[in-house]
C-alpha positions in Angstrom: 137.9 147.0 125.3 134.6 148.9 125.4 133.7 151.7 127.5 132.0 149.4 130.1 135.2 147.3 130.3 137.1 150.5 131.0 134.7 151.6 133.6 135.0 148.2 135.2 138.7 148.2 135.2 138.9 151.6 136.8 136.4 150.4 139.6 138.4 147.3 140.2 141.6 149.3 140.4 140.0 151.4 143.1 138.5 148.3 145.0 142.0 146.8 145.1 143.4 149.9 146.4 140.8 150.2 149.1 141.2 146.6 150.1 144.9 147.4 150.7 144.0 150.6 152.7 140.6 151.0 154.5 141.1 154.9 154.6 141.5 154.9 150.7 138.4 156.8 149.4 136.8 157.7 146.0 138.4 161.3 146.6 141.7 159.6 147.0 141.4 157.7 143.9 140.2 160.6 141.9 143.3 162.4 143.3 145.5 159.7 141.9 144.0 159.6 138.6 144.0 163.5 138.5 140.4 164.1 137.9 137.5 165.8 139.9 136.0 163.4 142.5 132.5 164.6 141.4 133.2 163.6 137.7 134.7 160.1 138.6 131.5 159.5 140.8 129.5 160.2 137.6 131.7 158.2 135.4 131.1 155.2 137.7 127.4 155.7 137.5 127.3 155.9 133.8 126.4 159.7 133.9 129.6 161.0 132.3 132.2 160.2 129.6 135.7 161.4 130.0 137.3 162.9 126.9 139.9 160.7 125.0 142.6 162.9 126.4 141.6 162.4 130.1 141.2 158.6 129.5 144.5 158.4 127.9 145.8 160.1 131.2 143.9 157.6 133.5 145.1 154.7 131.3 148.8 155.6 132.1 147.9 155.9 135.8 146.4 152.2 135.7 148.7 150.6 133.1 146.0 150.2 130.2 147.6 150.7 126.8 146.8 153.8 125.0 145.6 152.1 121.6 142.9 150.4 123.7 141.8 153.8 124.9 142.1 155.6 121.9 139.9 152.8 119.9 137.1 153.8 122.2 136.7 157.1 120.7 136.9 156.0 117.1 133.8 154.6 115.3 134.4 153.0 112.0 132.7 156.2 110.5 132.3 158.6 113.2 134.7 160.7 115.2 133.4 161.5 118.8 133.5 165.4 119.4 134.9 165.4 123.0 133.2 167.1 125.8 135.8 169.9 126.0 135.4 170.7 122.3 131.6 170.2 122.2 130.7 172.8 124.9 132.0 175.5 122.7 129.8 174.3 119.7 126.6 173.6 121.3 124.6 175.7 119.0 122.4 174.0 116.2 124.3 176.3 113.5 127.8 174.9 114.0 126.7 171.5 112.6 124.5 173.3 109.9 127.5 175.1 108.8 129.7 172.0 108.5 127.0 170.4 106.3 126.9 173.6 104.1 130.5 172.4 103.1 128.8 169.6 101.3 126.6 171.7 99.2 127.2 171.7 95.3 127.2 175.6 95.2 129.2 176.0 98.5 131.3 179.2 99.0 133.9 180.0 101.7 132.1 183.2 102.6 130.4 184.2 105.8 127.7 186.1 104.0 127.0 183.2 101.6 126.7 180.7 104.7 124.7 183.3 106.6 122.2 183.6 103.8 121.6 180.2 103.5 121.0 179.6 107.1 119.2 182.7 108.2 122.1 183.9 110.2 124.2 187.0 110.4 127.5 187.1 108.8 129.3 187.9 112.2 127.8 185.0 113.7 128.9 182.6 111.1 132.5 184.4 111.1 132.7 183.7 115.0 131.5 180.2 114.5 134.1 179.5 111.6 136.9 180.9 113.8 135.9 178.5 116.7 135.8 175.6 114.2 139.3 176.7 113.0 140.6 176.9 116.4 139.2 173.5 117.6 140.7 171.8 114.6 137.4 170.7 113.1 138.0 172.6 109.9 141.2 173.9 108.3 142.3 176.3 105.4 143.5 174.8 102.3 146.4 176.3 100.2 143.9 178.6 98.5 142.5 179.9 101.8 139.2 177.9 101.4 137.6 176.3 104.4 138.0 172.6 104.3 136.2 170.0 106.9 139.0 167.9 108.4 136.6 165.3 109.8 133.7 163.9 107.5 131.4 162.6 110.2 131.1 163.8 113.8 129.3 162.3 116.7 128.5 164.0 120.0 128.1 160.9 122.0 130.5 157.8 122.9 127.1 156.2 123.9 123.6 156.9 124.5 123.1 157.6 128.1 125.3 160.8 128.7 122.9 163.7 129.8 125.2 166.6 129.2 124.1 170.3 129.7 125.5 171.2 126.3 123.7 168.3 124.7 120.5 169.2 126.3 120.7 172.8 125.0 121.6 171.7 121.4 118.4 169.3 121.4 116.2 172.1 122.7 117.5 174.4 120.1 116.6 171.8 117.3 113.2 171.4 118.8 112.6 175.0 118.3 113.5 174.8 114.8 111.0 171.8 114.4 108.4 173.9 115.9 109.3 176.6 113.1 109.1 173.9 110.5 105.7 172.7 111.7 104.2 176.0 111.3 105.8 177.8 108.4 107.6 175.0 106.1 105.8 173.8 103.1 104.4 170.5 103.6 106.6 168.7 100.8 109.7 169.8 102.7 108.8 168.4 106.0 107.7 165.2 107.9 106.5 165.4 111.5 105.2 162.1 113.0 105.1 160.5 116.3 104.5 157.1 118.0 102.9 156.7 121.4 103.2 153.1 122.8 103.0 151.2 126.0 106.4 149.5 126.5 108.2 147.0 128.7 111.1 149.2 130.4 113.8 146.3 130.1 113.3 147.0 126.1 114.5 150.7 126.5 118.2 150.0 125.8 117.5 148.0 122.8 115.0 150.7 121.4 117.6 153.2 121.9 120.3 151.2 119.9 117.7 150.6 117.0 117.1 154.4 117.1 120.9 154.8 116.7 121.1 152.3 114.2 118.3 153.8 112.2 120.0 157.3 112.2 123.0 156.0 110.9 121.4 153.7 108.2 119.5 156.8 106.9 122.7 158.7 106.9 124.5 156.2 104.8 121.5 155.9 102.5 121.6 160.0 102.1 125.4 159.8 101.4 125.1 157.3 98.8 122.2 158.7 96.9 122.6 162.4 97.2 124.3 163.3 93.9 123.4 166.9 93.8 123.3 168.5 97.6 121.3 171.7 97.6 119.8 171.7 100.9 120.5 171.0 104.6 118.1 169.0 106.7 117.8 167.8 110.2 116.5 164.5 111.7 115.7 164.8 115.4 114.2 161.6 117.1 112.7 162.2 120.7 112.0 159.0 123.1 110.6 160.0 126.3 108.0 159.0 129.1 104.6 160.3 129.0 103.4 159.3 132.4 103.4 162.5 134.4 104.7 161.1 137.8 107.8 160.0 136.0 108.4 163.2 134.0 108.4 165.3 137.1 111.3 163.5 138.6 
């Protein structure tokens, strides 16, 4: 079962209940599922994805097996960072800190990480505390930081427009702007493509972008024998026509 099939199943359950009771509303269904009515409405419109914990609760209410729900949030290589956890780490440096764990000379020291990323040691320590609390990293028997999850993804699918995600992308755009102006040419690549497009191709274009990101990630992981730096790839796909941008 994929996410779309689950959404359709929940919608069908709602329609069946409504067919038996004309007064049964979306608010009634939200109450039955123990979710916020506005959130359920957004879920039906494809604007929101519930966390795996919430979906497990919904599944029990409408008799869908838990393994099927859990499978929605497990990619073969990426674990979805649930919304409840992601909102606490929606700063660019959380993910950069996690990547520092992969560096050959990594040290479990806030000061060392701070020097690498241009942050203050207290900020890094607060971030580490948050990552520990959320179970994203843990301490080994020697008290060293260890990442529990090799690869994290923030989106179960590409159409979620969450405020935390927007803020993160804005921060990354700011870092890209700094790179444009100050980074040596041999350490950066900034390019763009402007093209007229048939709107029906957009879903496939977004899928191709996702596939490219993951393919590049595989190649980097397979060929990085001596990890010394942390880089960021940010791809932006947006409309150029002014009347559409202002909507």
